[in-house]
NULO-333304 format. One record per atom (N, C-alpha, C): x, y, z. Coordinates in steps of 0.2 Angstrom, whole numbers, plus 5000, padded with zeros to 4 digits. Layout:
<sites>
XYZ/...
</sites>
This chain:
<sites>
500449925000/499949994995/500650075000/501050065002/501450125002/501550144997/501550194992/501550234987/501050224983/500550174984/499950184981/499550234979/499250264973/499050314973/498350314974/498050304980/497250294982/497050354980/496350354980/495850434977/495850434986/495750504987/495450534992/494750494995/494650464999/493850435003/493450505003/493750555006/493350605010/493250655005/493450644996/493450714992/492650684990/492350624988/491650614987/491150654992/491150664998/490650725002/490750755003/491350795001/491550865001/491350894994/491350864988/491250894984/490450914979/490150854983/489450864983/489150884989/489650924993/489150974998/489050925002/489450875003/488850845010/489350855016/489850875016/490350885021/490050945025/490450915035/490050975039/490351015042/490251065043/490751135045/490351145049/490851195054/490551215061/489951265057/490051285052/489251325049/488851275049/488851225046/488151185045/488051145052/488451145056/488051115065/487551165066/486851115067/486351135072/486151105078/486351155080/486151155089/485351185093/485351155094/484651195097/484751225102/484251305101/484451365104/485151395102/485451375097/486151415097/486051505094/486351535098/486451605097/486951635090/486951685086/487551685084/487951765085/488451765084/488951815087/489451855082/489151935084/489751955077/489952015083/490752055081/491052095084/490952155082/490952195088/491352285089/491852255087/492252305082/492952305084/493052385081/493752395083/493952455085/494152505076/494052565076/493852585071/494652625069/494952625075/495752655072/496252605074/497052595070/497352555073/497852555079/497752625082/498052635091/497752695093/497552685099/497352735105/496952735110/496852775114/496652745121/495852745119/495652695123/494852685123/494652715128/494152755125/493752775133/493152765135/492852725130/492152715131/491952665123/491352635127/491052575124/490252575126/489952605123/489252625124/488752545118/488452525123/488152485120/487352495122/487152535126/486552525126/485952545119/486252565117/485852575111/485852495106/486452465107/486352405103/485752345108/485952355113/485352305119/484752325116/484452365114/483952415113/483952375106/484052375100/483752335094/483552255091/483152265089/482652215091/482952125089/482852095091/483152015090/483952005093/484352055097/484852075100/484552025108/485051995108/484951945115/485351965121/486152025119/486652025124/487052055122/487452115123/488152125121/488552155126/489252115125/489852125131/490352175127/490552225134/491152245132/491652215138/492152225138/492652215143/492352225149/492052285152/491952285157/491352245158/490852225153/490252165155/490552115158/491152095155/491452035159/492052045161/491952055168/492752085171/493252015173/492851945173/493351905175/493551875167/493651905161/493651865156/494451865154/494551785154/495551765155/495651795150/496651835148/496851835145/497051805140/497151815134/497251765128/498051725130/498151665129/498651615129/499251625124/499851645127/500251635120/500251575116/500351565111/500451495108/501251455111/501751485110/502451445111/502751495116/502851545115/503451595119/503051655123/503351595129/502751655134/503351705138/503951715135/504351775137/504251825134/503851825128/503751885123/503151915125/502651875129/502151925131/502351965137/502551955140/502451965148/502452035148/502252075152/502052135151/501452155145/501252105141/500952145136/500252085136/499752095140/499052055140/498752075132/498352035132/498052035125/497251995129/496952065130/496252065132/495852025127/495552005127/494851965123/494552035119/494152085125/493952115122/494252185125/494452215121/494952285123/494852315128/495252335131/495152395137/495752425138/495552495138/496352545140/496452565133/496752535129/497252545122/496752485117/496752525111/496652495106/497552475100/497752435098/498352405094/498352375088/497852395086/497752365078/496852365076/496952385070/496352385067/496052345068/495152355070/494952285070/494952255077/495252255082/495352215088/494552245089/494352155095/493752165097/493752205103/493352255103/493052285109/492452265109/491952225107/491352225110/490952145105/490552115110/490452045107/489752075110/489352055103/488552055100/488451995100/487751965105/487351915102/486651915101/486551885095/485751895092/485351835091/484851815088/484751775086/484651735081/485051795074/485251775070/486051815068/486351805064/487151855062/486851915059/486451925055/485951985052/486052025058/485352005062/485452055067/485952055072/486352015074/486852035079/487252095074/487552065067/487752145064/487352195067/486952215064/486352255067/486552275071/486652245076/486952265085/487352305086/487952265080/488352335079/488752385076/488152405073/487952435069/487952515075/487552465077/487452535083/487652535091/488352515090/488652515096/489252605096/489252625100/489552695101/490452675103/491052665099/491552675102/491852725102/492352765107/492752825107/493552795110/493652835105/494352805104/494552875102/495152885110/495752955107/496252955102/496552945096/496852915092/497652935094/498152875093/498852885094/499052865089/499752905087/500052895083/500252805081/500052785076/500152715073/500852705068/501052655072/501952615069/501552555064/502052575060/501652505055/502552465053/502952505054/503552465051/504152445055/504052375056/504552365063/505052355066/505552395059/506352415059/506152505064/505752535061/505552585065/505252595073/504952535072/504552535078/505052495085/505652475081/506152435086/506352485088/506652565085/507052615085/506552665090/506152655093/505552695098/505152735096/505352775098/504452815098/503852825101/503752785099/502752785101/502952715105/502752695112/502752645116/502052605114/502052545110/501352505111/501052505118/501652475121/501452435130/501752485132/501652525138/501952575141/502552545145/503052585145/503752555148/504052495144/503852465140/504052415141/504552435130/504652405128/505152405121/504752375117/504752415113/504352375106/504452305104/505152265104/505452215104/505252185110/504852115107/504652085112/505152025114/505351995107/505851965109/506451965104/507151925106/507751965102/508251905104/508351855096/508751825100/509551825095/509851775095/510551785088/510751715089/510951705084/511251615082/512051625079/512351585081/512851575075/513251625080/513851645076/514451685077/514451745076/514851815074/515151845069/515451845066/515551845061/516151835056/516751905057/517351875057/517651935059/517851985055/517952015056/517952095053/518452095045/519052035048/519652035042/519151985035/518651955036/518351885031/518051955029/517752005029/517152055026/517952105022/518252105025/518752145021/519152125017/519152065016/519952035013/519251975008/518851975009/518151925003/518251984996/518651924989/518451944984/517551994982/517251964985/516452014984/516052024991/515752054991/515452054997/514652074993/514252064996/513352064993/513052084999/512852144999/512352155002/511652195002/511052155003/510452165001/509952185007/509452205006/508752215011/508152175005/507752145011/507252105006/506552125012/506052115009/505552115012/504952065011/504652045016/504451975016/503452005016/503152025012/502552065013/502152025020/501552035022/501152025026/500651995020/500451935022/500051895018/499351875022/498651885019/498051855023/498151755021/497851745026/497751675026/497051665022/496851675018/496551655014/496051585012/496151555017/495851485018/495151475018/494751435011/493851435008/493451465015/493751405020/493351435027/493751485033/493451515035/493651555038/493951565048/493851575050/494251555057/493151555060/493151485063/492351475068/492451425074/491951455075/491651415083/491051405084/490751345088/490251335091/490251315098/490051355104/490251345111/489351325116/489351245117/489051235120/489151225127/488751265131/488951255139/488351185141/488651135146/488251085146/488051095153/487851055155/487451025161/487951045170/488351005168/488950995172/489451055174/489351125170/489751165169/490451165165/490251115160/490851075157/490651135149/491051115144/490951155137/491151095133/490551085127/490651045120/490851125116/491551095111/491551155110/491851115100/491551145096/491451145087/491751185085/492451175082/492751255080/493351205073/493351255070/493851235066/494451245067/494851185067/495551205069/496051165068/496651165071/497351115067/497651065073/497251085081/497451065087/496951075092/496751005093/496051015098/496351005103/496850955107/496950965112/497451015116/497551065110/497951125114/497351185117/496951185111/496451215112/495951205118/495751115120/495751115125/496051145131/496751105132/496851125137/496751225139/496851255132/496851325135/496251355135/495651335133/495151345138/494951315142/495051255146/495051225152/495651265157/496251295156/496551315160/496351405161/495851425156/495651485155/495251515159/494751445161/494151455163/494351425167/494751395171/494751345177/494351295178/494251225171/494051195172/494551145171/494151085174/494751025173/494850995164/495250975162/495550965155/494550935151/494650865155/493950825154/493350845155/493050915155/492750935155/492350985150/493050995145/493051025140/493250975135/492550975131/492650915124/492550975116/493350955115/493350995108/493350945102/492850985096/492550925092/493050975085/493250965080/493550985077/493150945070/492450955065/491950945060/492850945053/492550955046/492750955041/492951035041/493651045038/493951115040/494151105033/493851205031/493751255026/494651245024/495251245023/495751265027/496251275031/496751295032/497151315039/497651355039/498151325036/498951355035/499151395039/498951365044/499251385053/499051435055/498551475054/497951515056/497551495058/497351425062/497151405066/497251345069/498151355071/498251315076/498251355083/498051415082/497751465091/497351455094/497351485099/496651515103/496651595102/496251595100/496151675098/495651725104/495851785104/495251815108/494451815107/494451785103/493751795100/493251735103/493851665102/493551605106/493551635114/493951655115/493851655124/493151705125/493051765121/492551805119/491651755120/491951705115/491351665114/490951625119/491651605121/491651565129/491251585133/491351635135/491151665141/490351705139/490251715135/489651765133/489151665132/489351625130/488951555130/488651535138/489351545142/489351555148/488851585154/488951645151/488451715154/487851665151/487451655146/486951675143/486751585144/487051525144/486951485147/486251445141/486851455135/486551445128/487051425124/486951385120/487551385115/487651455109/488351485107/488351535103/488951525098/488851535092/489351535087/489451615083/489951585080/490451665079/490751615072/490651645065/490851625059/491151675056/491851695055/492051765053/492151755046/491651795044/491851825037/492451855035/492151835027/492951865023/493251945024/492851975026/493252045029/493552065035/493352005039/493652005046/494451965046/494251915039/494651885039/495351915034/495051955029/495651985027/496252045031/495552055035/496052135040/496352105044/496252055047/496651985051/496252015059/496751985063/497251915063/496751855059/497351825058/498151815060/498351825049/498951875051/499051865044/499851825044/500051825038/500651765040/501251825038/502051825038/502451825034/502651905038/502751945036/503152025037/503852025042/504152035037/504652035040/505352085035/505652105037/506052145035/506852115036/507152105030/507652065030/508452115026/508952095032/509452135029/510152105029/510552065024/510752015021/511452045022/512352005021/512952015021/513051955020/513551945014/513751885012/514451885007/514951855010/515451865008/515551785005/516051804999/516251734996/517051744991/517351734992/517851704987/517751734980/518251734973/518451724968/517951674965/517851614965/517551554964/516851564965/516551604971/516051594973/515851544979/516551534982/516251494989/516251544994/515651534997/515451575003/515651585008/516051635011/516651625017/516151635024/515551685022/515051725027/514351745026/513851725030/513251745031/513051785037/512851855034/512451885042/511751895040/511351905045/510651895038/510151925048/509851975047/509652035054/508852015050/508452025055/507852015054/507352035059/506952075056/506352125061/505752115057/505552075063/505152025061/504352075064/503852085060/503252125062/502552075064/502652065072/502152035073/501552055074/501452125073/500652135075/500652145083/500152195083/499852225089/500152175097/500052125098/500252045100/500752035099/501252005103/501551945101/501451885103/500851855103/500451795108/500651735099/500351765094/500351675090/500951705084/501451775084/501851755079/502651765080/502751785088/503551805089/503951765089/503851685089/504151615087/504251595082/503951635075/504051615068/504851655066/504651705067/505651735065/506151685066/506051645072/506651605075/506651545070/506051515066/506051465062/506551495056/506351545055/506751585049/507551595051/507751615055/508251625059/508851565059/508351505062/508851455061/508851395055/508351435049/508551385045/508751425039/509251505041/509451535040/509851515030/510351475033/511051435029/510651405023/510151355023/509751345018/510151255016/510351265010/510651195007/511451205007/511651275012/512251285011/512951265017/513451235015/513751235021/514251315022/514251355025/514651405026/514951405033/515551455031/516051415038/515751455043/515551535041/515351585049/514651595047/514251595053/513551625052/513451655057/512851735056/512651755062/511851805060/511451775063/510851775061/510551815067/510251885067/510051935074/509151935071/508751905075/508251935075/507851955079/507152005078/506952035085/505952035081/505852005086/504952005086/504952095088/504352115084/504352175085/503752205084/503052245091/502752245091/502252315086/502052295083/501852365078/500952365078/500652415076/499952425075/499552385069/499852365067/499552285060/499352255065/498752205062/498552145066/498952085069/498852065071/499352015074/499551955070/500151925070/500251875063/500351785067/500451765063/500451695064/500851625059/500951595060/500851545055/500851555048/501151545044/500751555038/501051495031/500851435030/501151395025/501751405024/502251375028/502951375027/503051405035/502851445038/503251485044/503851485047/504251545042/504851545043/505351505039/505251455034/505651425029/505851455025/504951495022/504951535017/505351595017/505351625020/505451675023/506351675022/506651615024/507451595025/507651585019/507251575014/507451525007/507651595006/507151625005/507251685001/507751745001/507851755009/508251785007/509051765006/509251695006/509951655005/509851634998/509251634996/509251604986/509251664982/509051734984/509151784980/509751824981/510151794988/510451814988/511251784984/511051714985/511651664981/511651704972/511051714971/510951734964/511151794961/511351844965/511551914967/512151914964/512551844969/513251834970/513451824965/513051754959/513451714955/513351774949/512751824949/512751864942/513251914942/513651944950/514051994952/514951944948/514751884953/515451874948/515451844942/514751844936/514851824931/514951734931/514551714934/514651634935/513851594935/513651534931/513351504931/512851514940/512351524939/512051514947/511551434950/511851414944/511851314947/512751304948/512951334944/513751314947/513951344953/513751404955/513751414963/513551364969/512851364966/512551314971/513051244970/513151224967/513351164967/513851184972/514651224971/515051244975/514951254981/514451264983/514351264990/513851214996/513351174993/513051134993/513351085000/513051065006/513151025011/513250945006/513750915004/513650835003/513750795009/513950815015/514050745020/513250765024/513050705030/512650715032/512750625037/512250665044/511950735047/512550755044/512250835048/512750905044/512150925052/512950965054/512451015061/512651105056/512051115057/512251205055/512351245058/512551275058/512951345063/512351385066/511751375066/511151375070/510751355073/510851285074/510951245080/510551185077/510351155070/509751115068/510251065067/509850995064/510450945062/510050915056/510350915051/510050895045/510150825043/509550775044/509750695042/510050675037/509750695031/510150685024/509850715019/510150705015/509750735008/510350735004/510250744997/510650764990/510350824985/510850874990/510450944986/510750924978/511150924976/511650934970/511050864965/510950824968/510350784964/509750814962/509450834966/508650884965/508850934960/509450974960/509551024958/509851014949/510150974947/510050934943/509350904938/509050884942/508550844940/508150914938/507850964941/507651014939/507951044935/508651064933/509051104927/508651024922/508650974922/508450944915/507850934913/507350934922/506550944917/506351024914/506951054916/506551114914/506751134907/507451094904/507751104899/507951164898/508551164901/509051244903/509151264898/509551224892/509851244886/509551264884/508851244882/508551244877/508251364877/507951354886/507751434886/508251444889/509151434887/509351504887/509551524879/509451474875/509551494868/508851564867/508351524870/507751584869/507851624872/508251644875/508151694880/508851774877/509251724872/509751724868/509551754862/509051734858/508551744853/508451814856/507951824861/507251864861/507851924862/508351954865/508751974867/509252004860/509151974856/509751984849/509052034845/508452014846/507652014843/507452084845/507752114853/507352164855/506852144856/506452064857/505852044860/505852044867/505052044870/505152044876/505551994881/505851994884/506551954889/506251904891/506551854892/506351804898/506951794900/506651774908/507251764913/507251694915/507751654919/507651594924/508051604929/507651574933/507651564941/507651514944/508251504947/508451434953/508151454959/508051404963/508051384970/508351334973/508551314978/508851224981/508551284989/507951224991/507751244999/507851185004/507751195008/507851155017/507451185018/506951125020/506251155027/506251105032/505951135036/506051075042/505251035043/505250965047/504550965046/504550935052/503850925056/503850845060/504250865068/504050935071/503950935075/503750895084/503950895088/503550855093/503350765092/502950765096/502750665097/502050685096/501850625093/501050605091/500850535094/500250535097/499650475097/499350465090/499550375092/499250335088/498950265090/498550235088/498050175091/497750145085/497750075085/497550035080/497149985084/496449975082/495949935086/495749875081/495849815082/495549765078/494649765082/494149755076/493549735078/493349665075/492649655082/492549585078/492349545070/491949635069/491849615061/492249615056/492849615059/493649625054/493549695051/493449745055/493749795051/494149845057/494449885057/495049915060/494850005059/494950015066/494850085070/495650115070/495850155067/496350185067/496250255071/496550285078/496550325082/497250385082/497250445080/497650475078/497750555080/498050565085/498150635086/498050685082/498450655077/498350725072/497750735072/497550815066/497250835064/497050845059/496550825054/496550835047/496050915047/496650935042/495950995038/496151035033/496250935028/496150945020/496650915019/497150875021/497750855017/497750785015/496950755019/496750695014/497050625020/497050645025/497150585031/496750525033/495950535030/495250485029/495650415025/496050435020/496450405016/497150385016/497450425017/498350425021/498450395025/498250385032/498250355037/498050285039/497350285035/497350205034/497650155030/497950205025/498250165019/498850125023/499350185027/499650155032/499650095036/498950095039/498750035041/498949975039/498449975034/498249925027/498849905026/499549925024/500049905023/500449865027/500549895036/500649825041/500349775041/499649785040/499049755044/498949685037/499349715030/498949675025/498449685026/498049735024/497249715024/497149765019/496349755016/496349825013/495949875015/496149925012/496350005016/495350035018/495350015013/494350005015/494249995021/494449935024/494349915031/494449945036/495050005035/495350035041/494850105041/494650115047/494150175047/494550235053/494650305050/495050355053/494550395060/494950395065/494750415070/494950485073/494850545074/495250595077/494950675076/495250725078/494850775078/494250775085/494250755089/493850745095/494250695101/494050795105/494550765111/494350705115/493650695117/493250635120/493450575118/493650575114/493750505109/494550455108/494850525106/495750515106/496050565112/496250525116/496550525122/497150595122/497550575117/497750655118/498150675110/498350725107/498550735103/498950805101/499350795097/499650875097/499250925088/499350885085/498850915079/498950925072/498850945067/499350955061/499351025060/500351035060/500551085055/501351075055/501751125054/502451105050/502651025049/502051035045/502050985040/502150915042/501850905047/502050845054/501750775052/501150765051/500650735049/500850655047/501150655040/501450575042/502050565043/502450605042/503150595049/503150585057/502550585059/502250605065/501950555067/501150585065/500550525067/500550465062/500850475056/500850415052/501250355052/501850395058/502250345061/502050295067/501650355071/501450315078/501050275074/500350285070/500050235067/500350175065/500850185062/501250115059/501650065064/501750105069/502150065076/501450045079/501050085080/500450055083/500249975081/500049985072/499749925070/500249855071/501049875070/501549845072/501549785079/501349825084/501249815089/500449775090/500149805085/499349765085/499449695083/499849665079/500249595074/500549575080/500949625083/501349555091/500749525095/500249605098/499649585102/499049495099/499249515091/498849455092/499049415090/499649375089/500249355089/500349305097/500249355100/500249315108/499549285111/498749315107/498149315108/498249225106/498449235097/498349185094/498949115098/499349145101/499749075105/499449025109/498949105113/498649045120/497849005115/497649025111/497048995109/497148945104/497948925101/497848875098/498548835102/498548845108/499048825112/499848805109/500148875108/500648865103/501248905105/501748905106/502448965107/502349005103/502349055106/502149145101/502549145097/503249095097/503849115090/503449065085/503049025085/502848985079/502248995076/501949065079/501349095076/501749155069/501349155062/501349175059/500749235058/500849295055/500349315054/500249325047/499849335043/499849335035/499349345033/499049435031/498749465029/497949465031/497949475039/497449465042/497049415048/497549365044/497549285048/498149275052/497949235059/498649205061/498649165062/499549115058/499449025054/499849025058/499848965062/500248905067/499948835064/500648805065/500648715063/500048705058/499748735050/499348725047/498648745051/498648775055/497948815056/497848895057/497348915056/497548975055/496749015057/496849055061/496449105063/496249165063/495749185059/495649265057/495549305064/496049355061/496249395066/495349435070/494949445067/494249455068/494049425075/494249345075/493949305080/494449305086/494749355086/495449375094/495249425093/494549475089/494649545093/493949535099/493949605102/494349655101/494849675102/495449695099/496349705100/496249775098/496949795102/496849875103/497749875103/498149905101/498749915103/498850005101/499350045104/499250085104/500250115105/500250175101/500950205104/501150285102/501550295106/501650395105/502250385104/502650425099/503250425093/503350505093/503850525094/504050585094/504850575091/504950585083/505750565079/505750645079/506450635078/506850695077/506450745072/506550795072/506350835065/506750815059/506550825055/506650805047/506650855043/506950845037/507250925034/507250905026/506550905025/506550885016/506750935014/506850935006/507350985002/507050974996/507251024991/506951004984/507551074981/507251074973/507651124970/507051154965/506951214964/506451244960/506751274953/506351274948/506551324942/505951354940/506151424938/505651464934/506051504928/505451504923/505551554916/504951594915/505151654915/504651704916/504651764910/504351784908/504351814902/503951904906/504451944904/504152024908/504052074900/503352104900/503352164897/503852224901/504452254897/504352284903/504252374905/503652374896/503252434897/502952414902/502352374903/501852364909/502052324914/502352304916/502952284920/502552204922/502252184916/501852124917/502052064917/502152014922/502451964920/502151884922/502451854917/501951814913/502451744916/502351694919/502551614919/502451574916/503251564909/503451534905/503151454908/503651434911/503651364914/503851364922/503951314923/503951304933/503851234934/504751224937/504751134937/505051144943/504751094947/504551084954/504651004957/505451014961/505850964961/505850944968/505650904974/505350894979/505550824983/505950824988/506150754990/505750754998/505250714999/504850705003/504850645007/505750605008/505750565008/505350485003/504950455010/504650395006/503850445006/503550425001/503050464999/502550394999/502150415004/501450365006/500950355000/500750434997/500250404994/500450494989/500650454983/500850524976/500350574975/499550534975/499150594974/499050614979/499150604984/498850664990/499450724989/500050684990/500750734991/500850774985/500550764979/500550804972/500050874972/499450854973/498750874975/499250944984/499550904988/499950974992/500251034988/500650974984/501351024983/500851074978/500351044972/500051114968/499851174973/499551134976/499251184981/499651244984/500251214985/500951274989/501051304985/501151284978/501451324973/501051374970/500251364972/500051424969/500051464975/500151454980/500251514987/500951554985/501451504983/502051554982/502051574977/501651564970/501451634966/501251664968/500651664973/500151714976/500851784979/501251744983/501551784986/502251814982/502351774976/502651824971/502451854968/501751834967/501751914963/501151944963/500751934969/499951934965/499651984974/500051944979/499751944986/499951974990/499652054995/500052074998/499652135003/499652115010/499152155014/499452235014/498852285013/499152355011/498752385018/498952435020/498852475025/498952555024/498552605024/498752665025/499152685029/498952755031/499552795034/499452765043/498652785043/498452765048/498352695052/498552665048/498452585049/497752555047/497452575045/496952555042/497052505035/496752435035/497052395030/496552425025/497052415019/496552445011/496352375008/496452325011/496452265005/495852225010/495152225011/494552195014/494252165011/494352155005/493852135001/494552094994/494052014990/494451994988/494552034981/494052064980/494252144973/494852194975/495252194981/495752224982/496452184984/496252124987/496752064990/496752024981/497252014978/497251984974/497651914974/497151854973/497251784976/497351744969/497851714967/497851694959/497351644956/497151644953/496651604953/496751534946/496251504942/496551454938/496851474931/496751544930/496951594925/497551594925/497851614930/498551634932/498951574932/498851504933/499151454933/499651464926/500351464930/500651444923/500851344923/501151324916/501151244917/501651234920/501751184924/501951164930/502251094930/502751084930/502751004930/503250994938/502950924941/503150914947/503550844945/504150844949/504550784949/504850784956/505250704958/505350714964/505950664966/506350674972/507050624971/506850584979/507150544980/506950494986/507450494992/507350544996/508050515002/507750495007/507550425007/506950415015/507350435021/506950455025/507250495033/507350435037/508050445039/508350385040/507950375050/507350425053/507350405060/506650395061/506150365055/505550355058/505650275054/505150235055/504950165051/504650165044/504350245042/504150235036/504550295031/504850315036/505350355031/505350405027/504750425030/504650485026/504450555030/504550605026/504750695030/504150715028/504150785029/503550825029/503350835021/502750835020/502650885012/502150925012/502050945010/501351015008/501651075009/502151095011/502351185012/502851175003/503251165003/503551145001/503751214995/502951224989/502851254985/502851334987/502751344992/502851404997/503651454998/503751384998/504751395000/505051414993/504751374988/505151364982/505151394977/504351444976/504251464971/504451544972/504351564978/504551654976/505251664976/505851644977/506551644976/506451644970/506251564967/506651574961/506051594953/505351614955/505051694951/505551744950/505651764957/505951834958/506851814953/507051784954/507451764951/507551774944/507151724943/507251754936/506951804931/506551844937/506151904934/506851964934/507051954941/507952004940/508251964933/508351904932/508751904926/508451924919/507751934919/507551944911/507552004911/507552064915/507852134916/508552164919/508852094919/509552104920/509852144927/509252154932/509452194939/509752174943/510152204945/510652194948/510652214956/510252264957/510252284963/509452254965/509452204973/508852174974/508452234976/508752304979/508252334980/507752364975/507752334968/507452344962/506652314961/506852284966/506052204964/505952194971/505452214971/504952184979/504452124978/504152104980/503352054982/502752104983/502352094980/502252054974/502452104970/502752074965/502752114957/502352134955/501652114953/501152124951/500852154956/500752234956/500352264960/499652274958/
</sites>
C-alpha cells in the first residue's frame, strides 16, 4: 500500500456538498455572535456604549470588557516570555492596538441581527500615532505597551564573522528584502460553536488544527478540568497555520455562552479574515554575504525585524524558524543571525504555510543568485560549489539535517526544465529586442515533524479496523492516507480501516496537524501501533492454539500456526497504541522557473515551472501531488499578486477579494512535478513532511527569473508582489 495512488475517500462527500463544517452544525437554541471592532489602529479606548445595541430587535445580549470582568487573557501559542507585560484581552480595554481589534461581542437570534446590533455600538477612541514598520517600531518613539520596548523577543544564532573576512573577501553582497504580509485566505475562515453543558463543562465545535491544545487552553482559562471540555473538529475548509491558535474571539464566545447558558456560534466573515488576525509573513530582512572569487561562500549574516502585529502571542516564534533555517542547503563556515519580533499596530501575525522557512529560503536564494550574477558565474554552478554533501550535518544555527542530496535535486530540475533550450530562447529574444525572458532557480531545505504524536489501532470482531490519531486533518487527506499506512502493516484492504481523529473525548491525546508533521509523526505512530497489534494478535493466537508465540505467523489478517489458521476478527477486540516523537526531518528540493516580462507594463507571465521535491518515502503520491500544487499556487500568490496593504493610519486597504489579489486557475502556469527520494532514517515509514514546499521554492525562483529577465543587479529594484 505504501506508494499507491489511492483516491481520497473523503472527496466524495466534500464535492457533493455533503461535508459538515462548523456553519452546518445545528444545535438547539443556538445564537449567533458578531464583534464590534476598533475603528482605528492605535488609541486610548475611552468607552464602549452598548445601550443602543441592546435595544435592537433580536439582540439577546451585548458585552464589552467591563461586562465580563473575569474574562481570561489570551494565552500565548509557544513563547510565554515574549508576552510578559503585554496582555491580550479578548475584548479590548484601556487601549486598542490594531484596526479591527474586538471591543465588544453582540449575541442575537441570527448573524444578520447581530451585525445590526454592532452597527448601533458607539466606540470612543482617542487616536495615537500608528507604528506599522517593524524596524521603525523597534527604534522606539511610540510605545505600544507603556514602559516596554516594542521588541517583544530578540535572539541570536551563530557567531559573527571576523571583520577580516568581510574586508578580504573577493566580493560582499549586501541586500534588503521585504516579506510582505499575507492573508490566510482559506475557503472557510475561523469558526467556533460553544455549547455549555449541565455539569458546567463545554462542548466546542471549532475549525482548528490542534484540538487538544485548544482544550487545554480553554480549560485553564476558565478554571475547568480538561475532561470537562470536549473539542470536536468537523470538516475544515483549509487552515494553513492560522487555525492552530487560541484566538481572543474564542474566549469571548465561551464567556458569552456560559453567561447566557445557551449555545453561541461565531463564523468569521471574509472582511474580518482579510483584515486579520491572522496574517502571515511580515519580515524586513537585511543580509550580507562574503565569498571568494570562485563563488565559495565564506560568511553569511541575516538580520530580521519581524512584524508580529499588535500582540506577540501568535507570531513571535515564527522568525525563530527563519533564523534556524537561514543557511538553507549551503555549507557556510561563518553564520550569524539576529532576529527581533517587533510589535506594531498591524493585525497580529501567525504561522502561514511554511511558517518561517519561506522567509529564510528567500533571503539566501535571492542573495546567492545576486552573487552569481556579480561574479559572472552560472547560478547553478555557484550552488553546486556550496552544497552540503555529508550527512548528518550540524548547522551553525542549531539544527541537524538528517539526510539529503541537494545536487541531485538540482540536476533533476535543470533536466526537467530543459535549461539549455530556454537559454537559447533567451539569447534569441535579446538579439531580436523582444520581450525578455528570465530563468530563476531555488534550492531549499525545510523543517518538518516537530513533537510527538499518539496513534492506536483496534481490531473489531466484524473484521474491520479503527485507527485513532492525535493528528487533526484540515484537508490533507488523512482519511485516506492514514488507513493506507495501517492497511500496509496489516496486509488488509484499506477500505476495512476507518480513521477516527479530531475529537478530544474519543482520542485521549494529540498534538495536531501543522509544520508538515502529519505523516512523519502521526503516520509513523499508527505504523508502530499496527505493528504492536500484530504482536498482540500473535500472543493471543498462541494462547488459543496452544502453541509457542514464536510458532505463530501473521498473514494478511489471519494468524497461522502448524497448519491451523485463526482470522484476526475471531481474536478481536484487540487494541495497541503508541506515542512516537521522532527527530525533526529536513525535506528539500529544487525549483526552476521561466518568466516573460513586459518591460513597459510590468506584466509577468510564468512560462514554465518545475518543482523537484524530496519528501522521503511518499505514502500516497496522488495526495502529495495535490498538496504540492496547492502550495505552489500560494507561492505564486506571494511572488506575484498577494499582499496586505495599510494606509498611513493603519487601516487595511485590502478588505475584499476585489482588493486582495489571489491567483485563480486563469493565472496558473504550466507546472511539472518531479521527485527524488532520500528516506527519513529516523522513522519506520521513511517519510518526511510534505505540503509546504511550493510556498518555499516558488517565490525566490520566480523573483530570480524576473531579475534575470530584466538584468537587475540591485535587489532593491524588485519587491514582492511583483504585480501590484
